[in-house]
NUVEX-45186 format. One record per atom (N, C-alpha, C, CB): residue number from 0; residue in one letter; atom name; x, y, z. Coordinates in nm, 4 decimals. Each point is the difference from the previous one (the first is absolute). Glycine has a CB too. Layout:
% residues N
+-----+--------+-------+----------+----------+----------+
: num : residu : atome :        u :        v :        w :
+-----+--------+-------+----------+----------+----------+
: NUM :      a :    CA :        X :        Y :        Z :
...
+-----+--------+-------+----------+----------+----------+
***
This chain:
% residues 90
+-----+--------+-------+----------+----------+----------+
: num : residu : atome :        u :        v :        w :
+-----+--------+-------+----------+----------+----------+
:   0 :      m :     N :   8.7558 :   9.0375 :  10.5292 :
:   0 :      m :    CA :  -0.0680 :   0.0459 :  -0.1378 :
:   0 :      m :     C :  -0.1471 :  -0.1480 :   0.0078 :
:   0 :      m :    CB :   0.3047 :   0.1330 :  -0.1882 :
:   1 :      v :     N :  -0.4168 :  -0.0803 :   0.1304 :
:   1 :      v :    CA :  -0.0652 :  -0.0442 :   0.0291 :
:   1 :      v :     C :  -0.0374 :  -0.0015 :  -0.1646 :
:   1 :      v :    CB :  -0.0219 :   0.0461 :   0.2791 :
:   2 :      l :     N :  -0.0403 :  -0.1469 :  -0.3390 :
:   2 :      l :    CA :  -0.0307 :  -0.0594 :  -0.1149 :
:   2 :      l :     C :  -0.1519 :   0.0287 :  -0.0439 :
:   2 :      l :    CB :   0.1821 :  -0.1720 :   0.0600 :
:   3 :      e :     N :  -0.1742 :   0.2806 :  -0.1140 :
:   3 :      e :    CA :  -0.1264 :   0.1062 :  -0.0683 :
:   3 :      e :     C :   0.0268 :   0.0246 :  -0.1485 :
:   3 :      e :    CB :  -0.0310 :   0.1425 :   0.2247 :
:   4 :      p :     N :  -0.0506 :  -0.0898 :  -0.2798 :
:   4 :      p :    CA :  -0.0074 :  -0.0181 :  -0.1655 :
:   4 :      p :     C :   0.1524 :   0.0743 :  -0.0189 :
:   4 :      p :    CB :  -0.3126 :   0.0230 :  -0.0777 :
:   5 :      g :     N :   0.3256 :   0.1259 :   0.1776 :
:   5 :      g :    CA :   0.1249 :   0.1001 :  -0.0073 :
:   5 :      g :     C :   0.1119 :  -0.1315 :   0.0895 :
:   5 :      g :    CB :  -0.1481 :   0.3294 :   0.0188 :
:   6 :      g :     N :   0.0987 :  -0.3690 :   0.0532 :
:   6 :      g :    CA :   0.1471 :  -0.0380 :   0.1027 :
:   6 :      g :     C :   0.0611 :  -0.1378 :  -0.1299 :
:   6 :      g :    CB :  -0.1218 :   0.0428 :   0.3630 :
:   7 :      l :     N :   0.0717 :  -0.0799 :  -0.3980 :
:   7 :      l :    CA :   0.0070 :  -0.1403 :  -0.1385 :
:   7 :      l :     C :   0.1024 :   0.0841 :  -0.0596 :
:   7 :      l :    CB :  -0.2703 :  -0.1291 :  -0.0740 :
:   8 :      l :     N :   0.2211 :   0.2675 :   0.0005 :
:   8 :      l :    CA :   0.1736 :   0.0691 :  -0.0553 :
:   8 :      l :     C :   0.0732 :  -0.0084 :   0.0490 :
:   8 :      l :    CB :  -0.0312 :   0.1254 :  -0.0690 :
:   9 :      a :     N :  -0.0492 :  -0.0657 :   0.1870 :
:   9 :      a :    CA :   0.1619 :   0.0448 :   0.0964 :
:   9 :      a :     C :   0.0730 :  -0.1637 :   0.0383 :
:   9 :      a :    CB :  -0.1224 :   0.2728 :   0.1692 :
:  10 :      w :     N :   0.0950 :  -0.3551 :  -0.1817 :
:  10 :      w :    CA :   0.1046 :  -0.1129 :   0.0148 :
:  10 :      w :     C :   0.0084 :  -0.0495 :  -0.0969 :
:  10 :      w :    CB :  -0.0214 :  -0.0476 :   0.1823 :
:  11 :      i :     N :  -0.0116 :   0.0615 :  -0.3244 :
:  11 :      i :    CA :   0.0956 :  -0.0231 :  -0.0597 :
:  11 :      i :     C :   0.1429 :   0.1598 :  -0.0552 :
:  11 :      i :    CB :  -0.2288 :  -0.2404 :  -0.0571 :
:  12 :      v :     N :   0.1618 :   0.3101 :   0.0901 :
:  12 :      v :    CA :   0.1084 :   0.0828 :   0.0255 :
:  12 :      v :     C :   0.0896 :  -0.0493 :   0.0546 :
:  12 :      v :    CB :  -0.1103 :   0.1442 :   0.0047 :
:  13 :      v :     N :   0.1157 :  -0.1628 :   0.1369 :
:  13 :      v :    CA :   0.1210 :  -0.0759 :   0.0607 :
:  13 :      v :     C :   0.0396 :  -0.1025 :  -0.0008 :
:  13 :      v :    CB :  -0.0288 :   0.1003 :   0.0905 :
:  14 :      g :     N :  -0.0383 :  -0.1907 :  -0.1442 :
:  14 :      g :    CA :   0.0670 :  -0.1365 :  -0.0985 :
:  14 :      g :     C :   0.1023 :   0.0547 :  -0.0557 :
:  14 :      g :    CB :  -0.1952 :  -0.1247 :  -0.0730 :
:  15 :      a :     N :   0.1350 :   0.2315 :  -0.0735 :
:  15 :      a :    CA :   0.0853 :   0.0490 :  -0.0860 :
:  15 :      a :     C :   0.1692 :   0.0394 :   0.0679 :
:  15 :      a :    CB :  -0.2514 :   0.0859 :  -0.1247 :
:  16 :      i :     N :   0.1816 :   0.0169 :   0.2332 :
:  16 :      i :    CA :   0.1366 :   0.0788 :   0.0269 :
:  16 :      i :     C :   0.1356 :  -0.1595 :   0.0713 :
:  16 :      i :    CB :  -0.1890 :   0.3260 :   0.0948 :
:  17 :      a :     N :   0.1050 :  -0.3405 :  -0.0416 :
:  17 :      a :    CA :   0.0777 :  -0.0725 :   0.1306 :
:  17 :      a :     C :   0.0994 :  -0.1610 :  -0.0903 :
:  17 :      a :    CB :  -0.2697 :   0.0903 :   0.2441 :
:  18 :      g :     N :   0.1433 :  -0.1303 :  -0.3242 :
:  18 :      g :    CA :   0.0279 :  -0.0849 :  -0.1244 :
:  18 :      g :     C :   0.1727 :   0.0620 :  -0.0529 :
:  18 :      g :    CB :  -0.3214 :  -0.0270 :  -0.0849 :
:  19 :      w :     N :   0.2916 :   0.1189 :   0.0103 :
:  19 :      w :    CA :   0.1404 :   0.0643 :  -0.0598 :
:  19 :      w :     C :   0.0686 :   0.0647 :   0.1171 :
:  19 :      w :    CB :  -0.0924 :   0.0565 :  -0.2415 :
:  20 :      l :     N :   0.0644 :  -0.0143 :   0.2973 :
:  20 :      l :    CA :   0.1164 :   0.0362 :   0.1298 :
:  20 :      l :     C :   0.1059 :  -0.1500 :  -0.0140 :
:  20 :      l :    CB :  -0.2076 :   0.1621 :   0.2192 :
:  21 :      a :     N :   0.0958 :  -0.2139 :  -0.1860 :
:  21 :      a :    CA :   0.0630 :  -0.1495 :   0.0551 :
:  21 :      a :     C :   0.1070 :  -0.0273 :  -0.1334 :
:  21 :      a :    CB :  -0.2540 :  -0.1261 :   0.1536 :
:  22 :      g :     N :   0.1680 :   0.1069 :  -0.2783 :
:  22 :      g :    CA :   0.1065 :  -0.0654 :  -0.0686 :
:  22 :      g :     C :   0.1247 :   0.0558 :  -0.0454 :
:  22 :      g :    CB :  -0.1711 :  -0.1014 :  -0.0512 :
:  23 :      q :     N :   0.2161 :   0.2565 :   0.0903 :
:  23 :      q :    CA :   0.0642 :   0.0785 :  -0.0793 :
:  23 :      q :     C :   0.1042 :  -0.0295 :   0.1316 :
:  23 :      q :    CB :  -0.1707 :   0.1876 :  -0.1891 :
:  24 :      v :     N :   0.1540 :  -0.1574 :   0.3434 :
:  24 :      v :    CA :   0.0624 :  -0.1067 :   0.0884 :
:  24 :      v :     C :   0.0724 :  -0.1362 :  -0.0141 :
:  24 :      v :    CB :  -0.1551 :   0.1068 :   0.0765 :
:  25 :      m :     N :   0.0398 :  -0.2193 :  -0.1013 :
:  25 :      m :    CA :   0.1019 :  -0.1172 :  -0.0218 :
:  25 :      m :     C :   0.0213 :  -0.0237 :  -0.0992 :
:  25 :      m :    CB :  -0.0397 :  -0.0864 :   0.1399 :
:  26 :      s :     N :   0.0108 :   0.1305 :  -0.2846 :
:  26 :      s :    CA :   0.0785 :  -0.0145 :  -0.1254 :
:  26 :      s :     C :   0.0101 :   0.1089 :  -0.0964 :
:  26 :      s :    CB :  -0.0587 :  -0.2126 :   0.0267 :
:  27 :      g :     N :   0.0666 :   0.2911 :   0.0039 :
:  27 :      g :    CA :   0.0420 :   0.1349 :  -0.0361 :
:  27 :      g :     C :  -0.0799 :   0.0344 :  -0.1459 :
:  27 :      g :    CB :   0.2544 :  -0.0288 :   0.1330 :
:  28 :      g :     N :  -0.4045 :   0.0206 :  -0.1510 :
:  28 :      g :    CA :  -0.1080 :   0.0144 :  -0.0724 :
:  28 :      g :     C :  -0.1086 :  -0.0382 :   0.0457 :
:  28 :      g :    CB :   0.1182 :  -0.0075 :  -0.1446 :
:  29 :      g :     N :  -0.2148 :   0.0320 :   0.1284 :
:  29 :      g :    CA :  -0.1361 :  -0.0349 :   0.0688 :
:  29 :      g :     C :  -0.0712 :  -0.1441 :  -0.1075 :
:  29 :      g :    CB :  -0.0472 :   0.3159 :   0.1049 :
:  30 :      y :     N :  -0.0797 :  -0.3730 :  -0.0904 :
:  30 :      y :    CA :   0.0392 :  -0.1343 :  -0.1122 :
:  30 :      y :     C :  -0.1585 :  -0.0121 :  -0.0627 :
:  30 :      y :    CB :   0.2252 :  -0.1756 :   0.1597 :
:  31 :      g :     N :  -0.2296 :   0.3394 :  -0.1592 :
:  31 :      g :    CA :  -0.0983 :  -0.0053 :  -0.1266 :
:  31 :      g :     C :  -0.1459 :   0.0584 :   0.1278 :
:  31 :      g :    CB :   0.1297 :  -0.2738 :  -0.2309 :
:  32 :      i :     N :  -0.2213 :   0.3248 :   0.1797 :
:  32 :      i :    CA :  -0.1128 :   0.0656 :   0.0429 :
:  32 :      i :     C :  -0.0802 :  -0.0917 :   0.0391 :
:  32 :      i :    CB :   0.0218 :   0.1729 :  -0.1267 :
:  33 :      l :     N :  -0.0528 :  -0.2557 :   0.0790 :
:  33 :      l :    CA :  -0.1138 :  -0.0805 :   0.0944 :
:  33 :      l :     C :   0.0414 :  -0.1557 :   0.0946 :
:  33 :      l :    CB :  -0.1696 :   0.1087 :  -0.2147 :
:  34 :      t :     N :   0.3183 :  -0.1070 :   0.2172 :
:  34 :      t :    CA :   0.0626 :  -0.0923 :   0.0673 :
:  34 :      t :     C :   0.0576 :   0.1488 :   0.0899 :
:  34 :      t :    CB :   0.0536 :  -0.2714 :  -0.1857 :
:  35 :      d :     N :  -0.0343 :   0.3472 :   0.2140 :
:  35 :      d :    CA :   0.0077 :   0.0983 :   0.0917 :
:  35 :      d :     C :  -0.0882 :   0.0237 :   0.1010 :
:  35 :      d :    CB :   0.0951 :   0.0709 :  -0.1550 :
:  36 :      i :     N :  -0.2380 :  -0.0711 :   0.0470 :
:  36 :      i :    CA :  -0.1149 :   0.0494 :   0.1315 :
:  36 :      i :     C :  -0.0460 :  -0.1698 :   0.1000 :
:  36 :      i :    CB :  -0.1531 :   0.2580 :  -0.2063 :
:  37 :      v :     N :   0.1817 :  -0.3749 :   0.0998 :
:  37 :      v :    CA :   0.0113 :  -0.1030 :   0.1101 :
:  37 :      v :     C :   0.1233 :  -0.0129 :   0.0750 :
:  37 :      v :    CB :  -0.1469 :  -0.1128 :  -0.1262 :
:  38 :      v :     N :   0.2157 :   0.1309 :   0.0753 :
:  38 :      v :    CA :   0.1301 :  -0.0127 :   0.1499 :
:  38 :      v :     C :  -0.0242 :   0.0717 :   0.0466 :
:  38 :      v :    CB :   0.1772 :  -0.0613 :  -0.0391 :
:  39 :      g :     N :  -0.2256 :   0.2331 :   0.0529 :
:  39 :      g :    CA :  -0.0039 :   0.0511 :   0.1524 :
:  39 :      g :     C :  -0.1278 :   0.0062 :   0.0032 :
:  39 :      g :    CB :   0.1992 :   0.1329 :   0.0437 :
:  40 :      l :     N :  -0.2682 :  -0.1596 :  -0.0614 :
:  40 :      l :    CA :  -0.1522 :  -0.0833 :   0.0398 :
:  40 :      l :     C :   0.0564 :  -0.1588 :   0.1449 :
:  40 :      l :    CB :  -0.1399 :   0.0559 :  -0.3687 :
:  41 :      i :     N :   0.1292 :  -0.1099 :   0.2915 :
:  41 :      i :    CA :   0.0833 :  -0.1135 :   0.0612 :
:  41 :      i :     C :   0.0969 :   0.0376 :   0.1365 :
:  41 :      i :    CB :   0.0017 :  -0.0906 :  -0.2578 :
:  42 :      g :     N :   0.0661 :   0.1992 :   0.2208 :
:  42 :      g :    CA :   0.0834 :   0.0139 :   0.0834 :
:  42 :      g :     C :   0.0102 :   0.0903 :   0.1374 :
:  42 :      g :    CB :   0.0644 :  -0.0694 :  -0.2073 :
:  43 :      a :     N :  -0.2287 :   0.1689 :   0.1914 :
:  43 :      a :    CA :  -0.0803 :   0.0276 :   0.0672 :
:  43 :      a :     C :  -0.1136 :  -0.0562 :   0.0839 :
:  43 :      a :    CB :   0.0938 :   0.1076 :  -0.1356 :
:  44 :      f :     N :  -0.0906 :  -0.2062 :   0.1115 :
:  44 :      f :    CA :  -0.0783 :  -0.0849 :   0.0956 :
:  44 :      f :     C :   0.0966 :  -0.0539 :   0.0622 :
:  44 :      f :    CB :  -0.1925 :  -0.0474 :  -0.1140 :
:  45 :      i :     N :   0.3061 :  -0.0272 :   0.0759 :
:  45 :      i :    CA :   0.1014 :  -0.0474 :   0.0468 :
:  45 :      i :     C :   0.1256 :   0.1018 :   0.0939 :
:  45 :      i :    CB :  -0.0823 :  -0.1625 :  -0.2130 :
:  46 :      g :     N :   0.0874 :   0.2761 :   0.1620 :
:  46 :      g :    CA :   0.0000 :   0.1244 :   0.0882 :
:  46 :      g :     C :  -0.0747 :   0.0260 :   0.1067 :
:  46 :      g :    CB :   0.0512 :   0.0689 :  -0.1683 :
:  47 :      g :     N :  -0.1906 :  -0.0765 :   0.1474 :
:  47 :      g :    CA :  -0.0554 :   0.0587 :   0.1243 :
:  47 :      g :     C :   0.0027 :  -0.1494 :   0.1063 :
:  47 :      g :    CB :  -0.1803 :   0.2273 :  -0.1405 :
:  48 :      l :     N :   0.1652 :  -0.3400 :   0.0967 :
:  48 :      l :    CA :   0.0245 :  -0.1017 :   0.1090 :
:  48 :      l :     C :   0.1078 :   0.0754 :   0.0657 :
:  48 :      l :    CB :  -0.0653 :  -0.2331 :  -0.1141 :
:  49 :      l :     N :   0.1742 :   0.1934 :   0.0641 :
:  49 :      l :    CA :   0.1346 :   0.0609 :   0.0455 :
:  49 :      l :     C :  -0.0249 :   0.0928 :   0.1247 :
:  49 :      l :    CB :   0.0951 :  -0.0039 :  -0.2479 :
:  50 :      f :     N :  -0.1425 :   0.0751 :   0.1989 :
:  50 :      f :    CA :  -0.0460 :   0.1664 :   0.0974 :
:  50 :      f :     C :  -0.0931 :  -0.0294 :   0.1123 :
:  50 :      f :    CB :  -0.0081 :   0.1627 :  -0.2158 :
:  51 :      s :     N :  -0.1153 :  -0.2514 :   0.1453 :
:  51 :      s :    CA :  -0.0693 :  -0.0234 :   0.0781 :
:  51 :      s :     C :   0.0879 :  -0.0891 :   0.2017 :
:  51 :      s :    CB :  -0.1878 :   0.0024 :  -0.3143 :
:  52 :      f :     N :   0.2490 :  -0.0440 :   0.2602 :
:  52 :      f :    CA :   0.1208 :  -0.0939 :   0.1381 :
:  52 :      f :     C :   0.0483 :   0.1079 :   0.0596 :
:  52 :      f :    CB :   0.1136 :  -0.2164 :  -0.1158 :
:  53 :      l :     N :  -0.0658 :   0.3407 :   0.0249 :
:  53 :      l :    CA :   0.1307 :   0.0556 :   0.0483 :
:  53 :      l :     C :  -0.0842 :   0.1199 :   0.0940 :
:  53 :      l :    CB :   0.2073 :  -0.0579 :  -0.2359 :
:  54 :      l :     N :  -0.3094 :   0.1193 :   0.1643 :
:  54 :      l :    CA :  -0.0605 :   0.1215 :   0.0608 :
:  54 :      l :     C :  -0.1401 :  -0.0350 :   0.0275 :
:  54 :      l :    CB :   0.1497 :   0.1629 :  -0.1193 :
:  55 :      p :     N :  -0.2080 :  -0.2043 :   0.1505 :
:  55 :      p :    CA :  -0.1597 :  -0.0472 :   0.0036 :
:  55 :      p :     C :  -0.0636 :   0.1262 :  -0.0007 :
:  55 :      p :    CB :   0.0097 :  -0.2193 :   0.1379 :
:  56 :      g :     N :  -0.1710 :   0.2262 :  -0.2249 :
:  56 :      g :    CA :  -0.0388 :   0.1131 :   0.0414 :
:  56 :      g :     C :   0.0297 :   0.1219 :  -0.0424 :
:  56 :      g :    CB :  -0.0105 :  -0.1212 :   0.1360 :
:  57 :      s :     N :   0.1247 :   0.1599 :  -0.2667 :
:  57 :      s :    CA :   0.0918 :   0.1363 :  -0.0205 :
:  57 :      s :     C :  -0.1468 :  -0.0123 :  -0.1672 :
:  57 :      s :    CB :   0.4125 :  -0.0106 :   0.1360 :
:  58 :      a :     N :  -0.3738 :   0.1731 :  -0.1945 :
:  58 :      a :    CA :  -0.0618 :   0.0419 :  -0.1356 :
:  58 :      a :     C :   0.1036 :   0.1030 :  -0.0122 :
:  58 :      a :    CB :  -0.2731 :  -0.0487 :   0.0041 :
:  59 :      a :     N :   0.2999 :   0.0227 :  -0.1108 :
:  59 :      a :    CA :   0.1519 :   0.0854 :  -0.0993 :
:  59 :      a :     C :  -0.1040 :   0.0998 :  -0.1062 :
:  59 :      a :    CB :   0.2416 :  -0.2596 :  -0.0331 :
:  60 :      g :     N :  -0.3277 :   0.1967 :  -0.0132 :
:  60 :      g :    CA :  -0.0582 :   0.0683 :  -0.1520 :
:  60 :      g :     C :   0.0275 :  -0.0039 :  -0.0813 :
:  60 :      g :    CB :  -0.0396 :   0.0968 :   0.0484 :
:  61 :      l :     N :   0.0687 :   0.0017 :  -0.1264 :
:  61 :      l :    CA :   0.0529 :  -0.0317 :  -0.1638 :
:  61 :      l :     C :   0.1521 :  -0.0704 :  -0.0241 :
:  61 :      l :    CB :  -0.1414 :   0.2283 :  -0.0623 :
:  62 :      l :     N :   0.2311 :  -0.1023 :   0.1017 :
:  62 :      l :    CA :   0.1184 :  -0.0580 :  -0.0118 :
:  62 :      l :     C :   0.0458 :  -0.0943 :   0.1683 :
:  62 :      l :    CB :   0.0601 :   0.2317 :  -0.2164 :
:  63 :      g :     N :  -0.0949 :  -0.2295 :   0.2946 :
:  63 :      g :    CA :   0.0280 :  -0.1345 :   0.0760 :
:  63 :      g :     C :   0.0162 :  -0.1526 :  -0.0708 :
:  63 :      g :    CB :  -0.1322 :   0.1399 :   0.1645 :
:  64 :      s :     N :  -0.0579 :  -0.1357 :  -0.2352 :
:  64 :      s :    CA :  -0.0690 :  -0.1369 :  -0.0830 :
:  64 :      s :     C :   0.1074 :   0.0026 :  -0.1270 :
:  64 :      s :    CB :  -0.3071 :   0.0212 :   0.0639 :
:  65 :      i :     N :   0.3759 :   0.0646 :  -0.1197 :
:  65 :      i :    CA :   0.1286 :  -0.0370 :  -0.0594 :
:  65 :      i :     C :   0.1258 :  -0.0390 :   0.0423 :
:  65 :      i :    CB :  -0.0982 :   0.1144 :  -0.0968 :
:  66 :      v :     N :   0.1340 :  -0.0799 :   0.2146 :
:  66 :      v :    CA :   0.1459 :  -0.0408 :   0.0386 :
:  66 :      v :     C :  -0.0308 :  -0.1466 :   0.0382 :
:  66 :      v :    CB :   0.1064 :   0.2421 :   0.0951 :
:  67 :      v :     N :  -0.2546 :  -0.2518 :   0.0201 :
:  67 :      v :    CA :  -0.0074 :  -0.1655 :   0.0010 :
:  67 :      v :     C :  -0.0003 :  -0.0695 :  -0.0602 :
:  67 :      v :    CB :  -0.0622 :   0.0156 :   0.0907 :
:  68 :      a :     N :  -0.0080 :  -0.0028 :  -0.2762 :
:  68 :      a :    CA :  -0.0437 :  -0.0900 :  -0.1123 :
:  68 :      a :     C :   0.1505 :  -0.0233 :  -0.0686 :
:  68 :      a :    CB :  -0.2774 :   0.1006 :  -0.0429 :
:  69 :      f :     N :   0.3862 :   0.0289 :   0.0299 :
:  69 :      f :    CA :   0.1268 :   0.0035 :  -0.0154 :
:  69 :      f :     C :   0.0325 :  -0.0916 :   0.1309 :
:  69 :      f :    CB :   0.0274 :   0.2426 :  -0.1420 :
:  70 :      i :     N :   0.0044 :  -0.2569 :   0.1991 :
:  70 :      i :    CA :   0.0893 :  -0.0647 :   0.0711 :
:  70 :      i :     C :  -0.0361 :  -0.1879 :   0.0287 :
:  70 :      i :    CB :   0.0391 :   0.2825 :   0.1076 :
:  71 :      g :     N :  -0.2157 :  -0.3005 :  -0.1181 :
:  71 :      g :    CA :  -0.0555 :  -0.0741 :  -0.0034 :
:  71 :      g :     C :   0.0819 :  -0.0913 :  -0.1638 :
:  71 :      g :    CB :  -0.2266 :   0.1532 :   0.1855 :
:  72 :      a :     N :   0.1833 :  -0.0815 :  -0.3444 :
:  72 :      a :    CA :   0.0456 :  -0.0452 :  -0.0764 :
:  72 :      a :     C :   0.1822 :   0.0036 :  -0.0149 :
:  72 :      a :    CB :  -0.2603 :   0.0460 :  -0.0693 :
:  73 :      i :     N :   0.3402 :  -0.0001 :   0.1648 :
:  73 :      i :    CA :   0.1418 :  -0.0397 :   0.0074 :
:  73 :      i :     C :  -0.0080 :  -0.1573 :   0.0426 :
:  73 :      i :    CB :   0.0960 :   0.2555 :   0.0705 :
:  74 :      v :     N :  -0.1527 :  -0.2440 :   0.0237 :
:  74 :      v :    CA :  -0.0034 :  -0.1556 :   0.0769 :
:  74 :      v :     C :  -0.1171 :  -0.0943 :  -0.1078 :
:  74 :      v :    CB :   0.0386 :   0.1115 :   0.3141 :
:  75 :      l :     N :  -0.1059 :  -0.0784 :  -0.3983 :
:  75 :      l :    CA :  -0.0458 :  -0.0894 :  -0.0918 :
:  75 :      l :     C :   0.0871 :  -0.0639 :  -0.0968 :
:  75 :      l :    CB :  -0.1766 :   0.1200 :   0.0345 :
:  76 :      i :     N :   0.2191 :  -0.0157 :  -0.1308 :
:  76 :      i :    CA :   0.0980 :  -0.0293 :  -0.1363 :
:  76 :      i :     C :   0.1957 :  -0.0574 :   0.1437 :
:  76 :      i :    CB :  -0.1757 :   0.3091 :  -0.2995 :
:  77 :      a :     N :   0.1830 :  -0.3156 :   0.3970 :
:  77 :      a :    CA :   0.0819 :  -0.0410 :   0.0475 :
:  77 :      a :     C :  -0.0209 :  -0.1372 :   0.0426 :
:  77 :      a :    CB :   0.0510 :   0.2143 :   0.0318 :
:  78 :      l :     N :  -0.1589 :  -0.2506 :   0.0229 :
:  78 :      l :    CA :  -0.0580 :  -0.1481 :   0.0420 :
:  78 :      l :     C :  -0.0335 :  -0.0619 :  -0.1370 :
:  78 :      l :    CB :  -0.1147 :   0.0658 :   0.2429 :
:  79 :      i :     N :   0.0694 :   0.0021 :  -0.3859 :
:  79 :      i :    CA :  -0.0158 :  -0.1085 :  -0.0992 :
:  79 :      i :     C :   0.1572 :   0.0697 :  -0.0724 :
:  79 :      i :    CB :  -0.3371 :  -0.0715 :  -0.0377 :
:  80 :      r :     N :   0.4302 :   0.1257 :   0.0706 :
:  80 :      r :    CA :   0.1089 :  -0.0878 :  -0.0855 :
:  80 :      r :     C :   0.1472 :  -0.0817 :   0.0919 :
:  80 :      r :    CB :  -0.0773 :   0.2076 :  -0.2137 :
:  81 :      a :     N :  -0.0232 :  -0.2052 :   0.3758 :
:  81 :      a :    CA :   0.0593 :  -0.1497 :   0.0653 :
:  81 :      a :     C :  -0.0217 :  -0.0859 :  -0.0114 :
:  81 :      a :    CB :   0.0244 :   0.0516 :   0.1032 :
:  82 :      i :     N :  -0.1943 :  -0.0640 :  -0.1780 :
:  82 :      i :    CA :  -0.0169 :  -0.1479 :  -0.0055 :
:  82 :      i :     C :  -0.0148 :  -0.0433 :  -0.1399 :
:  82 :      i :    CB :  -0.1061 :  -0.0039 :   0.2209 :
:  83 :      a :     N :   0.1019 :   0.0250 :  -0.3317 :
:  83 :      a :    CA :   0.0632 :   0.0584 :  -0.0942 :
:  83 :      a :     C :   0.1205 :   0.0696 :  -0.0723 :
:  83 :      a :    CB :  -0.1635 :  -0.0346 :   0.0730 :
:  84 :      p :     N :   0.2829 :   0.0054 :  -0.0555 :
:  84 :      p :    CA :   0.0811 :   0.1223 :  -0.0450 :
:  84 :      p :     C :   0.0736 :  -0.0410 :  -0.1342 :
:  84 :      p :    CB :   0.0391 :   0.0885 :   0.2530 :
:  85 :      s :     N :  -0.0935 :  -0.1865 :  -0.3266 :
:  85 :      s :    CA :   0.0523 :   0.0450 :  -0.1393 :
:  85 :      s :     C :  -0.1087 :   0.0593 :  -0.1037 :
:  85 :      s :    CB :   0.1763 :  -0.1855 :   0.0339 :
:  86 :      r :     N :  -0.2729 :   0.2284 :   0.0153 :
:  86 :      r :    CA :  -0.1009 :   0.0803 :  -0.0203 :
:  86 :      r :     C :   0.0316 :   0.1278 :  -0.0308 :
:  86 :      r :    CB :  -0.1067 :  -0.1294 :   0.1259 :
:  87 :      h :     N :   0.1027 :   0.1894 :  -0.2028 :
:  87 :      h :    CA :   0.0025 :   0.1219 :  -0.0490 :
:  87 :      h :     C :  -0.1114 :   0.1089 :   0.0195 :
:  87 :      h :    CB :   0.1281 :  -0.1301 :  -0.1385 :
:  88 :      s :     N :  -0.2373 :   0.0591 :   0.1381 :
:  88 :      s :    CA :  -0.0440 :   0.1429 :  -0.0115 :
:  88 :      s :     C :  -0.0691 :   0.0733 :   0.0687 :
:  88 :      s :    CB :   0.0193 :  -0.0540 :  -0.1511 :
:  89 :      l :     N :  -0.0583 :   0.0301 :   0.2999 :
:  89 :      l :    CA :   0.0594 :   0.0497 :   0.1312 :
:  89 :      l :     C :   0.0494 :   0.0723 :   0.0471 :
:  89 :      l :    CB :  -0.0008 :  -0.1047 :  -0.0088 :
+-----+--------+-------+----------+----------+----------+
***
């Protein structure tokens, strides 16, 4: 995805969907719209790094971006829980 004015909206939508999905899988519910977006956007970055090592040079479109961000968000939530297991916010 390209970060243009329309691309910015796409990034927010991808982040919101991926963060919400990760919240559903990891805790049984979302974390709230803003936290879902942040988790999804950071997850997109993490997922992008992971997939760039596994499948270099691949492009997947909007649905693929959501899947990559979702996987990255799950990794992010798992890492946060491993580092700070007593916190239940994420």
